[in-house]
N, C-alpha and C positions, 0 to 999 in steps of 0.2 A: 844174176849173182854179180856182186861188185868185186872187181879184182883187187888184189893186195896193193897194186900201184895206185888205184883210185882211192882206196882207203888211206894210204900213206899221204897222198896228195891233199886230201881233205884235212887230215890231221895237221899237216904242215901249214896249210892255209890258215887254220884256226890259231895255231901257235904264233904265226907271223902277225896275224891280226892283233893278238894280245900285245905283242912287242910294239907294234906300230901305235896302238892306242896309248900304251905307257909312254912311248917317246914323245907323242904329241902333247900329252898332258903333264909330263914331268916338270916342265918349266913353270907351269902354274902351281903345281904342288910345292915346288921348291920355294917360290916367292911367298906362298901363303903360309906354310907351316914352319919355316926355318928362319933364324935371325937374319936381318938385313945386313948388308955391308959386303960380304964375300960371296959372290955368285957361285964360285967354284965349290965352296964348302956347302952351299945350299944344294947344288946338284948332286954332290957326293952323298950328302945325307939322304936325299930323295932316293938315290940309287940303292943305298944300303937298306932303306926301310921298304920302299915300294918297288924295288928293282926286279921283281919276278924270281925270287929264290925258289918258288914252288916247283918250277921245272927241274931245277938242279936237285932239289931234295927228292922229288919223285923218281928221277933217274937213278940217283944213288941208292934209294931204297929198292928199286926194281933190280938193280945189279947185285944187291946184297940178298935178294930173295925175300925181302920183307915188305912186299907191296901192301899188306893189310895194315901196316903201321901208318901209312900215308893218311888214312882216315883220322887218326889221332893227331897228326900234324895239322891237318886242316881244321879240325875241331879246336885245337889249341889256339890257332890263329884267330878263329872266330871268337873264342872266349876272351882273348886279349883285346881284340877290337871292341867287344862289348864292354869290357871293363873300362877301357879308355873313354868310350862314349859316355858311359854312366858317370865317370868322374870329372868330365869336362864341365866348366862353368857355362852358364847360359850367356850367349852372345847375340841373340837375335834382337834384343832391345837396344844394345849399344855396341854395334860391331865396328871394329876399326876398318874393315873392308868397305862397309857402307859409307863411312866418313871419307875415305879415300876416293871412292867412286863419286860421291857428291862433290868433292873438291874438284875433281877432273871435269865434271859436267859444268860446274860454275865457271871454271877457267875457260872452257871452250865457248860458253855462251857470252862471256864478257869480252873475249878477245877476238 
């Protein structure tokens, strides 16, 4: 039988892994999804949108005794993500990221 300390440690490890993954990739999200120019604004926008509000919402719902509502919160997030995905224009043929990467490769090979 697994003790409560072990269960708590495993849960804590998983939560910290999520925060570490977010912290590692937030710089890339900021540069990709938000307007250029102000790095601080990019990072704040990334934190506001991708910043892991799920943990805070889950804790608030648990403290209020409304744990079953969390399903609807996650379902709403998935639905919003799906709507954003479906409304985005196609960028695979003419991506600004590909052009930027190609420019960097050309600059490295010529210099």
